[in-house]
C-alpha positions as CSV (number, residue, x, y, z in Angstrom):
1,X,-14.0,54.8,18.9
2,X,-11.6,54.9,16.3
3,X,-9.5,52.4,15.0
4,X,-6.6,52.1,12.9
5,X,-7.4,51.9,9.0
6,X,-6.3,48.8,6.9
7,X,-3.5,48.9,4.4
8,X,-1.6,46.1,2.3
9,X,1.0,45.9,4.2
10,X,-0.6,44.9,7.3
11,X,-0.7,41.6,8.4
12,X,-4.1,39.3,8.3
13,X,-4.8,35.4,8.5
14,X,-7.8,33.0,8.6
15,X,-8.8,31.3,12.5
16,X,-5.8,28.9,11.3
17,X,-3.5,31.2,10.5
18,X,-3.5,30.8,6.9
19,X,-2.6,34.4,5.4
20,X,-4.4,36.8,3.9
21,X,-3.8,39.5,1.0
22,X,-6.2,41.9,-0.6
23,X,-7.0,41.1,-4.2
24,X,-7.1,45.2,-5.2
25,X,-6.2,48.0,-2.6
26,X,-7.0,51.7,-3.6
27,X,-3.5,53.1,-4.9
28,X,-5.4,56.8,-4.7
29,X,-4.6,56.6,-0.7
30,X,-1.4,55.8,1.1
31,X,-0.8,54.9,5.0
32,X,2.6,53.9,6.2
33,X,3.6,54.1,2.4
34,X,1.3,51.4,1.3
35,X,-2.2,51.4,-0.5
36,X,-5.7,51.1,2.0
37,X,-7.6,48.7,1.6
38,X,-11.9,49.4,1.0
39,X,-15.0,47.8,1.7
40,X,-15.0,46.3,-2.1
41,X,-11.0,44.4,-2.3
42,X,-11.8,40.4,-2.5
43,X,-9.1,38.7,-0.2
44,X,-7.6,35.9,-1.2
45,X,-6.5,33.3,1.9
46,X,-3.3,31.4,0.9
47,X,-1.6,28.5,3.2
48,X,-5.3,27.6,5.0
49,X,-3.9,24.6,7.4
50,X,-7.8,23.2,7.2
51,X,-7.4,19.6,5.1
52,X,-10.0,16.7,4.1
53,X,-12.6,16.5,5.1
54,X,-12.7,20.1,6.2
55,X,-12.0,22.8,3.3
56,X,-9.7,25.4,4.1
57,X,-10.1,28.7,3.9
58,X,-9.9,30.6,-0.1
59,X,-11.4,33.8,0.0
60,X,-13.1,36.4,2.2
61,X,-15.4,39.4,2.3
62,X,-15.7,41.9,4.7
63,X,-19.0,42.6,5.7
64,X,-18.4,45.8,7.9
65,X,-16.0,48.6,7.4
66,X,-15.6,52.5,8.6
67,X,-18.7,54.4,8.2
68,X,-17.3,58.5,8.4
69,X,-14.1,57.3,5.7
70,X,-13.8,56.3,2.2
71,X,-11.6,56.3,-0.7
72,X,-13.6,57.0,-4.3
73,X,-17.1,56.8,-2.2
74,X,-16.5,53.0,-0.9
75,X,-15.7,52.4,2.8
76,X,-12.2,51.9,4.0
77,X,-11.2,48.8,6.1
78,X,-10.9,49.5,10.2
79,X,-8.8,46.9,12.0
80,X,-12.8,46.2,13.8
81,X,-13.9,45.2,10.3
82,X,-15.5,42.0,10.4
83,X,-15.3,39.1,7.6
84,X,-16.2,35.8,6.6
85,X,-14.0,33.4,4.9
86,X,-15.3,31.1,2.3
87,X,-16.0,28.1,3.0
88,X,-15.4,28.1,6.6
89,X,-17.2,30.8,7.6
90,X,-15.0,32.1,9.9
91,X,-13.3,35.4,10.2
92,X,-10.0,36.8,9.5
93,X,-7.4,38.7,12.4
94,X,-5.5,41.4,12.1
95,X,-2.5,41.1,13.7
96,X,0.0,44.3,12.5
97,X,-1.5,47.1,11.4
98,X,-0.3,50.4,11.0
99,X,-1.0,52.6,14.6
100,X,-1.3,56.2,13.3
101,X,-3.9,57.0,10.9
102,X,-7.1,55.8,12.8
103,X,-11.4,56.0,11.3
104,X,-14.6,55.4,11.9
């Protein structure tokens, strides 16, 4: 089923509500006036509320992405793409995404 594409302005958090932002969105394609994000982009998580002895989420990377939509030969990320945060191993949660452009 088609899912919305993720873009730089999407609200994404770690499982503990720490905001996550892509380090390298693709400026070649825009949706809702914002660059789309491809699977190649690393994500930084700032403000993860986990405190010692637990380690807070610091970075994340996506394991899954679109199978049919690519930018520069790299798959774009979709609202249902799966990510893993380091060092916790939890995922990222898309809270607010643009609804108009979808992909598979």
